[in-house]
LUMZA-533543 format. One record per residue (C-alpha): x, y, z; chain; residue in one letter. Coordinates in steps of 0.5 Angstrom, whole numbers. Each point is the difference from the previous one (the first is absolute). Example, Ala and Ser with C-alpha at 12.3 -4.5 7.8 and 13.67 -1.06 7.14 Angstrom:
// LUMZA-533543
east,north,up,kette,rest
25,-9,16,A,a
2,7,-2,A,s
//
This chain:
// LUMZA-533543
east,north,up,kette,rest
430,470,215,A,x
4,1,6,A,x
-1,-5,6,A,x
-4,2,5,A,x
1,-3,7,A,x
-3,1,7,A,x
4,5,5,A,x
6,-4,3,A,x
-1,-6,-5,A,x
5,-2,-5,A,x
-2,0,-8,A,x
-1,-7,-2,A,x
6,0,-5,A,x
5,1,6,A,x
4,-5,2,A,x
-1,-1,8,A,x
6,-1,4,A,x
2,-8,1,A,x
-3,0,7,A,x
-7,3,-3,A,x
0,-4,-6,A,x
3,-7,2,A,x
-4,-4,6,A,x
6,-4,1,A,x
5,6,0,A,x
-5,4,5,A,x
0,-6,5,A,x
8,-1,0,A,x
0,8,1,A,x
-4,0,6,A,x
7,0,5,A,x
2,6,-4,A,x
-5,4,1,A,x
-5,-3,-5,A,x
-4,4,-5,A,x
1,8,-2,A,x
-4,4,5,A,x
-3,7,-1,A,x
7,3,3,A,x
5,-4,-5,A,x
4,4,-4,A,x
3,-3,-7,A,x
6,3,-4,A,x
4,3,6,A,x
5,-5,1,A,x
7,-1,-3,A,x
-2,-7,-1,A,x
-4,0,-7,A,x
-3,-6,-3,A,x
6,-1,-4,A,x
5,1,5,A,x
-4,-5,5,A,x
0,-5,-6,A,x
8,0,-2,A,x
1,0,8,A,x
-4,-7,0,A,x
3,-2,-6,A,x
7,1,3,A,x
-2,-4,6,A,x
-3,-6,-4,A,x
6,0,-4,A,x
5,0,5,A,x
-3,-6,4,A,x
0,-4,-7,A,x
8,2,0,A,x
1,-3,7,A,x
-4,-6,-2,A,x
5,-1,-5,A,x
6,0,5,A,x
1,-7,1,A,x
1,-1,-8,A,x
5,6,0,A,x
4,-3,6,A,x
0,-7,-4,A,x
3,3,-6,A,x
-5,-2,-5,A,x
2,-7,0,A,x
-5,-4,-4,A,x
3,-7,2,A,x
-3,2,7,A,x
-7,-1,2,A,x
0,6,4,A,x
-3,5,-5,A,x
-6,-5,0,A,x
0,-1,8,A,x
1,7,2,A,x
-6,2,-5,A,x
5,5,-3,A,x
2,-2,-7,A,x
1,5,-6,A,x
2,-1,-7,A,x
4,6,1,A,x
7,-2,3,A,x
0,-7,-3,A,x
-1,3,-8,A,x
6,4,1,A,x
4,-6,1,A,x
-4,-4,-5,A,x
-1,4,-6,A,x
7,3,0,A,x
0,7,3,A,x
5,-2,5,A,x
5,-1,-6,A,x
-2,7,-3,A,x
-4,-3,-5,A,x
-6,4,-3,A,x
-7,-3,-1,A,x
-2,-2,-7,A,x
7,2,-3,A,x
5,-4,4,A,x
-3,-7,2,A,x
7,-4,0,A,x
-1,-6,4,A,x
-6,2,3,A,x
-8,-1,-2,A,x
-3,6,-3,A,x
-4,5,4,A,x
-7,-2,0,A,x
-3,7,1,A,x
-2,5,-4,A,x
5,5,-3,A,x
-2,6,5,A,x
0,-4,6,A,x
7,-3,-3,A,x
2,8,0,A,x
-2,1,7,A,x
4,-6,2,A,x
6,3,-4,A,x
0,7,4,A,x
0,-4,7,A,x
6,-4,-3,A,x
3,6,-2,A,x
-1,3,7,A,x
2,-6,3,A,x
7,0,-3,A,x
1,7,2,A,x
0,-3,7,A,x
4,-6,-1,A,x
5,1,-6,A,x
1,-3,-6,A,x
-4,-6,-1,A,x
4,-3,-6,A,x
5,-2,5,A,x
0,-7,2,A,x
-4,-1,7,A,x
-1,-6,4,A,x
-7,-3,1,A,x
0,4,7,A,x
2,6,-3,A,x
-6,0,-5,A,x
-5,-1,6,A,x
3,6,3,A,x
-1,4,-6,A,x
-7,-3,-1,A,x
-1,3,7,A,x
2,7,-2,A,x
-5,-1,-7,A,x
-6,-2,5,A,x
1,6,4,A,x
1,5,-6,A,x
-7,-3,-3,A,x
-3,1,7,A,x
1,7,-1,A,x
-2,0,-7,A,x
-6,-4,1,A,x
-2,5,6,A,x
0,6,-4,A,x
-5,-4,-5,A,x
-4,-2,6,A,x
0,8,2,A,x
-2,2,-7,A,x
-5,-5,0,A,x
-4,2,6,A,x
1,7,-1,A,x
-3,0,-7,A,x
-6,-4,3,A,x
-1,5,5,A,x
0,5,-6,A,x
-5,-4,-4,A,x
-4,-2,5,A,x
-1,8,2,A,x
-3,1,-7,A,x
-1,7,-4,A,x
-7,0,-1,A,x
-4,6,3,A,x
-6,0,-4,A,x
-7,-1,4,A,x
-2,-8,-1,A,x
8,-2,0,A,x
3,-4,5,A,x
6,3,4,A,x
6,-5,2,A,x
2,-2,7,A,x
8,0,0,A,x
0,-4,6,A,x
-2,-6,-4,A,x
7,0,-2,A,x
1,-3,7,A,x
-3,-7,-3,A,x
7,0,-4,A,x
5,3,5,A,x
-3,-4,6,A,x
0,-7,-4,A,x
3,-6,4,A,x
2,-2,-7,A,x
3,6,-2,A,x
5,-2,6,A,x
1,-7,-2,A,x
0,0,-7,A,x
3,6,-3,A,x
7,-2,0,A,x
-1,-7,-2,A,x
1,2,-8,A,x
-1,7,-4,A,x
-7,0,-1,A,x
-1,7,4,A,x
4,3,-6,A,x
-6,-2,-4,A,x
-5,2,5,A,x
3,7,1,A,x
0,1,-8,A,x
-8,-2,0,A,x
-1,4,6,A,x
3,6,-4,A,x
-5,-2,-6,A,x
-6,0,5,A,x
2,7,2,A,x
1,2,-7,A,x
-7,-2,-2,A,x
-3,3,6,A,x
3,7,-2,A,x
-2,-1,-7,A,x
6,-2,-3,A,x
-1,-5,-5,A,x
6,0,-3,A,x
4,0,6,A,x
-4,-6,2,A,x
2,-4,-6,A,x
7,2,1,A,x
0,-3,7,A,x
-4,-6,-2,A,x
5,-2,-6,A,x
6,1,5,A,x
-4,-4,5,A,x
-1,-5,-5,A,x
8,0,-1,A,x
1,-2,7,A,x
-6,-5,1,A,x
-5,-2,-5,A,x
-6,1,5,A,x
-1,8,-1,A,x
-2,-1,-8,A,x
-6,-3,3,A,x
-3,7,2,A,x
-1,2,-7,A,x
-6,-5,0,A,x
-4,4,6,A,x
2,6,-3,A,x
-3,-2,-7,A,x
-7,-1,4,A,x
1,6,4,A,x
1,4,-6,A,x
-6,-3,-4,A,x
-5,1,6,A,x
3,8,0,A,x
0,0,-7,A,x
7,3,0,A,x
4,-5,-5,A,x
5,5,-2,A,x
3,-1,7,A,x
0,-7,-1,A,x
4,0,-7,A,x
5,5,3,A,x
1,-4,6,A,x
1,-7,-4,A,x
5,4,-5,A,x
4,3,5,A,x
0,-7,4,A,x
2,-4,-6,A,x
6,5,-2,A,x
3,1,7,A,x
0,-8,0,A,x
3,-1,-7,A,x
5,6,2,A,x
3,-3,6,A,x
0,-7,-3,A,x
3,1,-7,A,x
7,1,2,A,x
1,-7,4,A,x
-4,-3,-6,A,x
4,3,-5,A,x
7,-2,4,A,x
-2,-7,3,A,x
-7,-2,-3,A,x
1,-8,2,A,x
1,3,7,A,x
-6,5,0,A,x
-4,-6,-3,A,x
2,-4,6,A,x
-5,3,5,A,x
-6,-1,-4,A,x
2,-8,-2,A,x
2,-1,8,A,x
-7,2,2,A,x
-3,-4,-6,A,x
3,-6,2,A,x
0,1,7,A,x
-4,-6,4,A,x
-6,2,5,A,x
4,3,6,A,x
-1,2,7,A,x
-6,3,2,A,x
-5,-1,-6,A,x
-6,-5,0,A,x
4,-4,-5,A,x
6,-1,4,A,x
-5,-3,5,A,x
-3,-5,-5,A,x
6,-2,-2,A,x
2,-2,7,A,x
-7,-3,1,A,x
2,-5,-6,A,x
-5,4,-5,A,x
5,4,-4,A,x
-3,4,-6,A,x
3,-2,-6,A,x
0,7,-4,A,x
0,6,5,A,x
2,5,-4,A,x
-6,-1,-5,A,x
-5,-1,6,A,x
2,6,3,A,x
-1,4,-6,A,x
-7,-2,-1,A,x
-2,1,7,A,x
3,7,1,A,x
-3,2,-7,A,x
-7,-2,3,A,x
2,3,7,A,x
2,7,-4,A,x
-7,-1,-4,A,x
-4,0,6,A,x
3,6,3,A,x
-1,4,-6,A,x
-7,-2,-1,A,x
-1,2,8,A,x
4,6,-2,A,x
-4,2,-6,A,x
-7,-2,3,A,x
1,3,7,A,x
-6,5,2,A,x
6,5,1,A,x
7,1,-3,A,x
5,-5,4,A,x
6,3,3,A,x
6,-1,-4,A,x
4,-3,7,A,x
-6,-5,0,A,x
1,-3,-6,A,x
7,0,0,A,x
0,-3,6,A,x
-5,-6,-2,A,x
4,-1,-7,A,x
7,0,4,A,x
-3,-5,6,A,x
-3,-4,-6,A,x
7,-1,-3,A,x
3,-2,6,A,x
-5,-5,2,A,x
0,-4,-6,A,x
8,1,-1,A,x
4,-6,0,A,x
5,3,5,A,x
-2,5,6,A,x
6,2,4,A,x
-1,3,6,A,x
2,6,-2,A,x
-5,1,-5,A,x
-5,2,5,A,x
4,7,-1,A,x
-3,1,-6,A,x
-7,1,3,A,x
2,4,6,A,x
-1,7,-3,A,x
-6,-3,-4,A,x
-4,-2,6,A,x
1,6,3,A,x
-3,4,-5,A,x
-5,-5,-2,A,x
-3,-3,7,A,x
3,5,6,A,x
-4,-4,5,A,x
4,-3,6,A,x
-4,-6,1,A,x
1,-3,-7,A,x
7,3,0,A,x
1,-4,7,A,x
-3,-7,-3,A,x
5,1,-6,A,x
6,1,3,A,x
-1,-5,5,A,x
-1,-5,-5,A,x
6,2,-4,A,x
5,0,7,A,x
-3,-7,1,A,x
3,-2,-7,A,x
6,4,1,A,x
2,-4,6,A,x
-2,-7,-3,A,x
3,0,-6,A,x
7,1,3,A,x
-2,-6,5,A,x
-2,-4,-7,A,x
7,2,-3,A,x
4,-2,7,A,x
-4,-7,0,A,x
-3,2,7,A,x
-7,-2,-2,A,x
2,-7,-3,A,x
-4,-5,4,A,x
4,-6,3,A,x
-2,-4,-6,A,x
4,2,-6,A,x
-6,-2,-5,A,x
-5,5,4,A,x
0,7,-3,A,x
0,6,5,A,x
-7,2,-2,A,x
0,6,5,A,x
4,3,-5,A,x
-5,-1,-5,A,x
-5,3,5,A,x
4,6,0,A,x
0,1,-7,A,x
-7,-1,-1,A,x
-1,5,6,A,x
4,5,-3,A,x
-4,0,-6,A,x
-6,0,4,A,x
2,7,3,A,x
1,3,-7,A,x
-6,-3,-3,A,x
-4,3,6,A,x
3,7,-2,A,x
-2,-1,-7,A,x
-7,-2,2,A,x
-1,6,5,A,x
3,5,-6,A,x
-5,-3,-5,A,x
-6,1,5,A,x
3,7,1,A,x
-1,1,-8,A,x
-7,-3,-1,A,x
-2,4,7,A,x
4,7,0,A,x
-4,2,6,A,x
5,-6,4,A,x
6,3,-3,A,x
4,3,6,A,x
3,5,-5,A,x
-7,2,-4,A,x
-4,1,6,A,x
-7,2,-1,A,x
-2,2,-7,A,x
7,2,-2,A,x
2,-1,-8,A,x
7,2,-1,A,x
6,-4,2,A,x
5,5,4,A,x
6,-4,-3,A,x
-3,0,-7,A,x
3,7,-3,A,x
-2,-1,-7,A,x
-6,-4,0,A,x
-3,3,5,A,x
0,7,-4,A,x
-6,-3,-4,A,x
-6,-3,3,A,x
-3,-6,-4,A,x
-7,2,-4,A,x
-4,-5,4,A,x
2,4,7,A,x
0,7,-4,A,x
-6,5,3,A,x
-6,1,-4,A,x
//
């Protein structure tokens, strides 16, 4: 039965403009004209949501590049404390020199006197492409170079990576716009709000963490997978998840939420297709390196297994507080399994089928909270998921403030600026930043869990909406308990 509305009103399943739907946005837009009036016109401007989001992303990313300028001027000299003092540290310039790229070595295959690259295969490939482009500018890397010349070429390598990571950022934002827009136009289906992608494009953490490492590459692949799922392409979803897992482990976690969504939608075929495609694509990418350099391929898994509790994690804080946990790996597995089971029960028992983005956010956030390392750039993993799961300005600002506070203090901690006068007294303000950061993420998790239990609170599912605008496969069939009599 078609939706019936009063004259001049909107259907319950329509997504309202942000200034109408979000009280925080409404207050902030008063100086810009406030809410839409009766004579307001939509769609007549050249500035579409996609173009606005990409422009904002360009500005945000550009500010982040400027923020890294002090380290670029210093020539990526790890012997100096300047990268931490100036808050501009990045692995990119340093690893170019410290993993043999400056001498023309290929990741995994030409280690020589350098440590094996401690990254997944596809990230190593990304770095190799950037190195090849660098050598086109700097010339033959095999010739003998002084340390100063190596730092100069590392600067070129960093600029090349800036360009490639910027393309990844634009791709992530563009795909989030398309995913948030949705495709369903049936009565009772939610309509997407593409401007939700601004929660990615305008994020302060996008500026300050995008070029710390290569995580944006995996984030772009994961955003592509979310888009493929929203368009009813489970095989492409699986392929992109497999490629994302070959670049960073975390995209693999999205198969769990996908299982719950498909169980609730009684559509197990797409889940099987996606899982098989993910496994096949991951194997095809990893097989060449595994066959040519098995020990080097295994080194990534060995490194992560043997790695001690590190920066950003609650386990690291406990270690600093002299309460180190003996076997963090086993404890992590147990806690994460318990959290995943809780999320699965939440998804299966919720009054309405949860949205895929909600479950995906909960699982990835849970993984980060209990992981033994929580690097500053890992927040990028959550950006598109938060934009799709909980597009509300208040919650986003709380989360971003906590993340930015931690980002600033971790560099101060590394520079030993927070160390009290007594060397025996630890810098507890860093501990506070870790706990505050975890609190910001936990806040979002609790709000999203509430939205699942109380769908009327969900900013995407306003009113009695059943479907998810980004759930192109599972939303095609309503579960029995919601089917009309």
